[in-house]
Structures are given as structure tokens and as C-alpha cells.
C-alpha positions in Angstrom: 0.1 0.0 0.1 3.0 2.4 0.9 4.5 1.6 -2.5 1.3 2.4 -4.4 1.0 5.6 -2.4 4.5 6.8 -3.2 3.7 6.1 -6.9 0.8 8.2 -6.9 2.5 11.0 -5.1 5.4 11.1 -7.4 2.9 10.7 -10.4 1.0 13.9 -9.1 4.3 15.7 -8.7 5.1 14.9 -12.4 1.9 16.0 -13.5 2.0 19.2 -11.7 5.4 19.9 -12.9 4.1 19.2 -16.5 1.4 21.5 -16.0 3.4 24.4 -14.5 6.0 24.0 -17.4 6.1 27.5 -19.4 4.8 27.2 -22.8 7.0 27.9 -25.7 5.1 30.8 -26.9 5.9 32.5 -23.4 9.5 31.5 -23.5 10.4 32.6 -26.9 8.5 35.8 -26.3 10.3 36.6 -23.1 13.7 35.5 -24.9 13.1 38.0 -27.5 12.2 40.9 -25.0 15.4 40.3 -23.2 17.6 40.1 -26.4 15.8 43.3 -27.8 14.9 45.7 -25.0 13.3 48.1 -27.5 10.8 46.5 -29.8 12.1 48.2 -32.7 15.4 46.2 -32.2 13.7 43.1 -33.3 15.3 41.4 -36.2 18.9 42.7 -35.3 17.9 46.3 -36.3 20.2 49.1 -35.6 18.0 51.9 -35.7 14.1 52.1 -36.1 12.7 51.0 -39.6 9.4 50.0 -40.9 9.8 46.4 -42.0 8.0 43.4 -42.4 9.9 41.4 -39.8 9.0 43.7 -37.1 5.2 43.4 -38.0 5.6 39.5 -38.3 7.2 39.1 -35.0 5.4 41.8 -32.9 2.0 40.7 -34.2 2.6 37.3 -32.8 3.7 38.9 -29.6 0.4 40.7 -29.8 -1.4 37.3 -30.2 0.5 36.4 -27.1 -1.1 39.3 -25.1 -4.5 38.2 -26.5 -3.9 34.6 -25.0 -2.7 35.7 -21.6 -4.1 39.1 -21.2 -0.9 40.2 -19.8 -0.3 43.9 -20.6 3.4 43.8 -21.0 3.2 42.0 -24.3 0.6 44.6 -25.5 3.1 47.4 -24.4 5.9 45.8 -26.0 4.4 45.4 -29.2 2.5 48.6 -29.5 5.9 50.5 -28.4 6.9 49.7 -32.0 3.8 51.3 -33.7 4.1 54.3 -31.3 7.9 55.0 -32.5 7.1 54.7 -36.1 3.7 56.6 -36.5 3.3 59.9 -35.7 -0.2 61.9 -34.9 -0.9 62.4 -38.6 -0.6 58.8 -39.5 2.9 59.1 -41.1 5.1 56.2 -40.8 8.9 56.7 -40.2 11.1 55.5 -43.0 8.3 54.4 -45.2 8.2 55.7 -48.8 4.9 54.8 -50.7 6.6 55.7 -54.0 9.2 53.0 -53.7 6.2 50.5 -54.2 7.8 48.0 -51.8 5.1 45.3 -51.3 7.0 44.2 -48.1 6.2 47.3 -46.2 2.4 46.4 -46.3 2.9 43.2 -43.8 3.5 45.3 -40.8 0.2 47.1 -41.1 -1.7 43.8 -40.0 -0.5 44.7 -36.3 -2.3 48.0 -36.3 -5.7 46.5 -36.8 -6.2 45.0 -33.4 -4.3 48.1 -31.8 -6.8 50.4 -33.5 -9.7 48.3 -32.6 -8.7 48.6 -28.7 -7.5 52.2 -28.8 -9.6 53.9 -31.5 -6.6 56.2 -31.6 -7.1 57.7 -35.4 -3.3 57.8 -36.1 -3.3 53.8 -36.4 -6.4 54.2 -38.7 -4.5 56.8 -40.9 -1.5 54.5 -41.0 -3.7 51.7 -42.1 -5.2 53.9 -44.9 -1.6 55.0 -46.1 -0.6 51.6 -46.7 -4.2 50.5 -48.3 -3.5 53.4 -50.7 -0.1 52.1 -51.8 -1.8 48.8 -53.2 -4.3 51.1 -55.0 -1.6 52.3 -57.5 1.0 49.6 -56.9 2.5 48.4 -60.3 1.2 45.0 -61.8 1.8 42.5 -64.5 -0.4 42.3 -67.3 -2.9 39.7 -65.5 -3.1 41.8 -62.5 -0.4 40.3 -60.1 1.4 42.7 -58.0 5.2 43.6 -58.7 7.2 42.7 -55.8 8.9 46.0 -55.8 9.2 48.9 -58.1 13.0 48.1 -58.5 11.8 44.5 -59.5 9.8 45.4 -62.4 7.2 42.8 -64.0 8.2 40.4 -61.2 6.1 38.1 -58.9 7.6 36.6 -55.9 5.8 34.3 -53.4 7.0 36.4 -50.5 4.8 39.3 -51.6 1.6 37.2 -51.4 2.0 37.1 -47.9 3.3 40.6 -47.5 -0.1 42.2 -49.0 -2.6 39.4 -49.1 -3.7 39.1 -45.6 -3.5 42.7 -44.9 -5.8 43.4 -47.8 -8.3 40.7 -46.6 -8.4 42.0 -43.1 -8.9 45.5 -44.5 -11.7 44.3 -46.6 -13.6 42.5 -43.7 -12.9 45.4 -41.4 -13.9 48.5 -43.4 -16.4 46.8 -45.6 -14.7 46.7 -49.1 -16.0 43.5 -50.2 -14.7 43.9 -53.8 -11.2 43.7 -52.6 -11.6 40.0 -52.0 -11.7 39.5 -55.7 -8.2 41.2 -55.9 -6.9 39.0 -52.9 -8.1 35.7 -54.7 -6.7 37.0 -58.1 -3.3 37.5 -56.6 -3.1 34.1 -54.9 -4.6 32.0 -57.5 -2.6 33.7 -60.5 0.7 33.5 -58.6 0.0 29.6 -58.0 -0.5 29.3 -61.7 2.6 31.5 -62.8 5.0 29.5 -60.5 3.6 26.0 -60.5 5.8 22.8 -61.3 3.9 20.1 -62.4 6.5 17.5 -62.0 6.9 18.3 -58.3 3.7 19.9 -57.2 5.9 22.9 -55.9 6.0 26.6 -56.7 9.1 28.3 -57.9 10.3 31.3 -55.9 9.7 33.8 -58.7 8.1 34.5 -62.0 9.3 37.4 -64.4 6.8 38.2 -66.9 9.1 40.1 -69.1 11.6 37.1 -69.2 14.2 39.9 -68.9 16.0 38.8 -65.8 19.0 36.3 -66.0 17.4 34.0 -63.7 14.1 33.8 -65.4 13.6 30.7 -67.7 13.0 32.1 -71.3 10.0 29.9 -71.8 8.2 29.9 -68.5 9.5 32.8 -66.8 10.2 30.8 -63.7 13.0 31.4 -61.4 15.5 28.0 -61.3 14.6 26.4 -57.8 12.4 25.8 -55.4 13.1 27.8 -52.0 11.2 26.5 -48.7 10.5 29.8 -47.2 9.1 31.4 -50.3 6.5 28.7 -50.2 6.1 29.1 -46.6 5.1 32.7 -46.9 2.7 31.6 -49.7 1.0 29.0 -47.5 0.7 31.1 -44.5 -1.0 33.7 -46.9 -3.5 31.2 -47.9 -4.7 30.1 -44.4 -4.5 33.8 -43.2 -6.5 35.3 -45.8 -9.4 32.6 -45.4 -9.9 34.1 -41.7 -11.6 37.0 -43.3 -12.9 35.7 -46.9 -16.6 35.2 -47.3 -17.9 31.6 -47.2 -19.9 32.2 -50.5 -17.1 34.0 -52.3 -17.0 32.3 -55.8 -13.2 31.8 -55.7 -12.8 30.5 -52.0 -12.9 26.9 -53.3 -9.9 27.4 -55.5 -7.9 28.7 -52.7 -8.8 25.8 -50.7 -7.9 23.5 -53.4 -4.5 25.1 -53.6 -3.9 24.8 -49.9 -4.8 21.1 -50.0 -2.7 20.3 -53.2 0.4 22.3 -52.0 0.1 20.6 -48.5 0.1 17.1 -50.1 3.1 18.1 -52.4 5.2 19.4 -49.6 4.7 16.5 -47.2 6.8 14.3 -50.0 9.8 16.6 -49.2 10.1 16.0 -45.6 13.4 14.7 -44.3 12.9 11.3 -43.5 15.1 11.4 -40.2 13.9 14.9 -38.6 10.7 15.4 -40.3 12.0 19.1 -41.2 12.4 20.6 -44.7 15.4 21.7 -46.6 16.5 25.2 -47.7 16.2 24.1 -51.4 13.3 22.1 -50.9 13.6 19.1 -53.3 17.4 18.8 -53.2 17.7 17.1 -49.6 20.5 14.8 -50.7 22.8 17.6 -52.4 25.9 18.5 -50.6 25.7 22.0 -48.8 21.9 21.9 -48.3 20.5 22.2 -45.1 17.6 21.8 -42.8 16.0 25.3 -42.5 13.9 26.5 -39.8 11.7 29.3 -41.2 10.1 27.4 -44.1 9.6 24.5 -41.6 7.8 26.5 -39.2 5.8 28.1 -41.7 4.7 24.7 -43.3 3.6 23.5 -39.8 1.8 26.6 -39.0 -0.3 26.3 -42.3 -1.0 22.6 -41.4 -2.0 23.2 -37.9 -4.2 26.3 -38.6 -5.8 24.7 -41.7 -6.7 21.5 -40.0 -8.1 23.3 -37.0 -10.3 25.5 -39.1 -11.4 22.8 -41.4 -9.6 23.9 -44.4 -7.4 20.9 -44.5 -8.2 17.3 -43.4 -8.1 16.7 -39.7 -5.2 14.3 -40.1 -2.9 17.3 -40.5 -3.5 18.1 -36.8 -1.7 15.0 -35.9 0.9 15.6 -38.4 1.2 19.1 -37.4 1.7 18.1 -33.6 4.5 15.4 -34.6 6.0 18.1 -36.8 6.1 20.6 -34.1 7.8 18.2 -31.9 10.1 17.3 -34.4 10.9 21.2 -34.9 11.4 21.7 -31.2 14.1 18.8 -31.1 15.8 20.0 -34.3 16.0 23.6 -34.0 15.1 25.1 -30.3 18.0 25.1 -27.9 18.3 26.3 -24.2 20.8 29.1 -23.6 22.9 29.4 -20.4 21.2 32.7 -19.5 17.5 30.9 -19.3 16.5 32.2 -22.7 15.7 30.0 -25.6 17.0 30.3 -29.4 15.8 29.0 -32.7 18.6 28.0 -34.9 19.4 27.7 -38.7 17.3 30.2 -40.2 18.3 31.7 -43.6 18.7 35.4 -43.0 17.6 36.5 -46.4 17.2 35.3 -49.9 15.9 37.0 -52.9 16.3 37.1 -56.8 18.3 39.8 -59.0 19.2 43.2 -57.5 22.4 45.1 -57.4 25.5 45.0 -56.6 25.4 41.4 -55.9 23.1 39.6 -58.3 21.0 37.0 -57.0 20.7 34.2 -59.8 18.4 31.8 -57.9 20.7 29.1 -58.2 21.2 26.2 -55.7 24.6 27.5 -54.9 23.0 31.2 -54.2 20.4 29.7 -51.7 22.9 27.8 -49.7 25.4 30.7 -49.7 23.3 33.2 -47.8 24.1 33.7 -44.2 22.4 31.3 -41.4 21.6 32.7 -38.0 19.7 32.2 -34.8 16.5 34.0 -33.9 15.6 35.5 -37.0 12.1 37.0 -36.7 11.1 35.1 -39.8 11.2 31.9 -37.7 10.4 33.5 -34.2 7.2 34.9 -35.3 5.6 31.7 -37.1 7.0 29.6 -34.2 5.0 31.9 -31.5 1.9 31.7 -33.7 2.3 28.0 -34.1 2.9 27.4 -30.3 -0.2 29.4 -29.6 -2.3 27.4 -31.9 -1.2 24.0 -30.0 -1.2 25.8 -26.7 2.5 24.7 -26.2 
């Protein structure tokens, strides 16, 4: 009887400890707040700037505030908005005329802040970003150029930068015709970058075929980059939060989400369950398991399945992949913080002075670093979905 009592007691202690364990969405947020005492410092910034990375991570930390009701997370995130936006709604370092689609993403964090505060400067900033997309240059079929300096080019990254913002704007401020444009962007980009042999999407498409990286027949860039597809997949599930159930193109978006999810599963590393920097070349020397794309894929699977966009089996797959992600990429630091390793710092196509040719060698040559905002944000959001 004493032995049974002790077993029950120690079992209770173990269960209590497990329940008391700090979830990763708190650990990661607290770690980032220690590493970046001012919120504008996120993503290794040396001075305040309006950037998609800050919006990605600080928007995730706002979600932590919504989950916990702990005001410090709200204050930390909103301090970035207050640093960057003046009372006129003007945004520090933002220049509309550059037509850089990346700049739109950080506007998403302003929606909940405006809803809570009703401070007109946030609405003005939202409207400023919305105005960019009214005149943003497009390819002939309507897809947004990635930037003014990248003419006639659609990059998968840009679908995330603008799509969810525009969908939330359409829903929040009653501009229903905008959903048609969001659908066009997602569906046409899929058609323009799709590879029938793998079911994957190329990083970029050049309608003009003038870029050295562009295939003269298809306009495709040469390779599949996991993070670019991760951006695109997150765009799919995030725009569906706001899309009308009866929208005539909603079914097309859902089909793309399901098809791309199934295709990507074929390219998981058999041992770790993660994905490589160059998605379909896991066995090629120099390729590596990359954390940003992996986190984005898992986030999409879990959210998609939880909301019924994907079959329920993707919840199980997502939970398994989450645990594999933590084992592969999350490390405990001596100071009590945690880090996420093996994030590609940046990748793009073309440009000057260093021309990015989209080759395998190019993608594996870009620097790799820990705690990049492009993995921290999706990891926090994924951990919130799973309450881990």
C-alpha cells in the first residue's frame, strides 16, 4: 500500500510539474524581449525602421497578449507602432513611391491596436498602406510587382506581405470587392509559379523574361526555396480568416492549400521531419535543414486543419512535426533564454550590386543565423495554436 501511495504521489508531482511548465510561446516571447529591450530592435535592427519582420514578430507577440491578457506583451508590441507612427499617421522610414510590397505586412498589427484604442493615427497609417496597393504596379494579368525596383516580377514572398492585410482591410472596413483582388493574386501566382513534376512553386516569376534568373519559356526562377512557399502557404490560411464563405473563388484557394500541403509532405526529411533550404534537393551537398520554412509549413498545416481547411489528419501531422521542430531547432541558452537555430537570414532574386541568380549555390550561400524574426514569429503563432 505504501509503494502504491508513493507512486501516486510522485505521479502527481510529475503531473503538476508538467502543468506548470512554461509554454514555448511565453519562453520565446520573453527571450526576444530580453534580447531586444526596445521592440524596434527586433530582427537585429540597429535603428528604427518600418519592416515586414517587425510586423511579423510583434504581431505574434500581440497574439500572446490576447492569449494571456498580460499587458506587458501589448505594451512591448505597441511601442513599435508608437515609435514609427506620428499623430498624422505618417510612418517613419516608409516611402510609398518605392512600391515595396514588403512594407504592407506590418500594417496587420495595427488592426487590433486600432480596434482597442480607436486612436485615429493607427487608422490613418492603415489607410496610407492601403493607398499604396491602389496604385501598386502590376503584371498584365493583375499580379502585384514585388517592388518597383523589380519590375514585372511576382515573388511568392509578396503574397503574404499584402494578401492577409488586404483581406483584413476588406473585412474590417467593408470593401468586399477587394476580396476579388486578393483571390486573383493568390490564384494567378500559383499558376505562374507551379511545377507539374513536383507540385511545388518556384520562388519567382518574371513576366518580361528579362531577368538572367528567368527561364525564357516559363519565366520561372530556377529553384524551389522553402521559405518562399512558406510565405505563400501562410498567406492562404490567413486570408481565409476573412474571406466570405460564399465567395466564388474560395474553393480554388482551398484546393491550392490542400494540393500544396500534400506536395510538400513528400519532401520532408525522413529522419527529422523538417524541410531543406532548397526544398527538393535534400541529398545535395551543402543543402541544410532550414527552420523558417519548416515553421511556416507546420503553422499552415495546424491552422488549416483546426479551421477545417485541411483534413483533420494534418493536426496529428502538425503536432508530430512541431515536436520534431523543437528537437531539431530549439536550444536552451545558459542565461535561461531559448533560441531557434538554422534560419536563412535573407534570400531574393536579381538586384544590385550582388546579383542573386536563384541557383542552388546561391540559396545555400546566404548567411544562416539564430532567432531571425522570420522564424520567431511563425513559431510563436504555431505554439499558440497548439497551446505549447
